[in-house]
N, C-alpha and C positions, 0 to 999 in steps of 0.2 A: 969463409970456410964452410959455414952451417948452410948456406944456400947450396954449395956444391954437393954437400951430403945429402940434402934434401932432393936435388935434382936426379941422384943416383938411387937413394933410398926409396922414394915414393913410386917410381915406375916399377922397381923390383917387388915391392909389396904388392902392388896392382896386378901384376902378372901372376905372382903367387895366388893371389886371392881368387883371380879369374880361372885359375887351373884347379884350384880346390873346389870352388862353387860349380863351376862347369862340370866337373867330375861328378859331383853330389846330384845335380838336378839336371844336367843336359845344356846343350848349347843353347837351344830356343829360349828356355825359361830365363836362362842367365841374360841373354842379351834384351829380352823383355823387361827384366828388373832394370837393367842399366838405362834402357829408353824411358821407363816408367818414372824412375828417379829424376831423371833429366826434367821430363814434363812437370811433375809434381813441385820439383824443386824450382823452376822458373816461375810457377804460379805463386809459390810461397815467398819467394824473393820480391815479386812485383807486388804482393799486397803488403809485406813488411817495409819495402823500399818507399812504398807510398805513405805509410805511416811515419817512418823516419823523416821524410820530407815535410810532412805536416808538422812534427815536433820540431824540425830546425826552424821553418817558417814562423812558428809560435815563439820560440826563443829568441829569434832575431826580432819579432815584433814587439816582445814584451822587453827587449834590451837585456837579456839574460845571457849567461855564458853559452855559446852554441858547441863549445868542445864535445859534450857528451853525445848530443845528436850526431854530430858530424862523424864521431868514433863508431856509434851503432850503425851509421849509413855505410861506412867504410868496411864494417865487418860483415853486413848483409851483402854489399857488392863481392866480397870475397867469397862469402858463402854461395852466391851465384855462380861465380867462376868454378868453384869446386864441384857443385853439384852438374854444372854443364860438361864437366871433364868425366869422360868414362872411367869408371872404376868404383869398387866398394868402399875402398879407405877414403877417397877424396868423397865421396857421398857421405860418408859417416861424419866426416869432418864438417862438411858443408850443414848438414842437418843439425849438427851441434850447434854451430854459429847462428842459426836460426832461432835457437832457444833463448829468449830474453835474458833469463838468470845466467846462462853460460856466458852470453855476451858481456854481462855485467861484471862476472868473474874474471874474463878476459881483459876487460877495460882496467879493473882495479890491480890486475897482476901488471900490465903494461905502465899504468901510472905510477906504481911503486918504483919501476925502474927507469923511468924517464925524468930528467930534470931540466926544467925549462930555466933558461938563463934570464931571458927579458922577453918581455910581451908589450907590444905597444899596438894601438889601434890607430890607422890611418898614418900618413906619412908625416914627414916634418913639414910644417906650415910654411908658406912662401915667404922670402924674406921682404918685409915692407920698409919702404923709406919713409922716413917721418914726414908727416906733412907740413908743407910750407905753402902759405897762401900766396906768395908771389912768384911762385912757379907754376907754369901751365904744362902739362904733361901732352907730348904730342910726337908725330914722327915726321920726319923731313927728309927731302932727297935734293942733294945739292946738284944744281943745274949749270952745266958749263956751255953758255951760248956760243954758238960758232958765228963770228962776226963776218965771215966771207960770205954767207949765204943772204941774200935779201929776203926779209919776211914782210908780208903784208901787216899793216896794223892790227892789233887784236880786238880792238874795239873798247879796250880799257884805256887807252892812252888817247891824248889829245893830238892833233894833226896840226 
């Protein structure tokens, strides 16, 4: 339901802002602002995305919980999508998500509302058959020799 409201409300807000800002400063300055925020936003997303990837690699290398770097990376990705979407409202939301304290606050807000039931690393280990020294593990194919065809000696049998 909330997604439907967002898909209706955000374009209406953007249209209203375009009309207001375009009426105040004109068409070309409005389009220039939209273009400049997309360019600046993509540059900022690239920089912060690289930093988030470095933090993720560091947490994985040090065997720390990667949840926070992954969440920051996802919010940076969302910020990039918002900044590339034409509009003043989406640009403002995207710029806010590029501010690390704002991302931390959003992460705390979401973490307070998400409940993790179970978390495991890796899958279930393969079922191992107990070791028996009298068993040799291998594969075989059953051969049904056709007695009607004459075969030459294989070299492994006596004549």
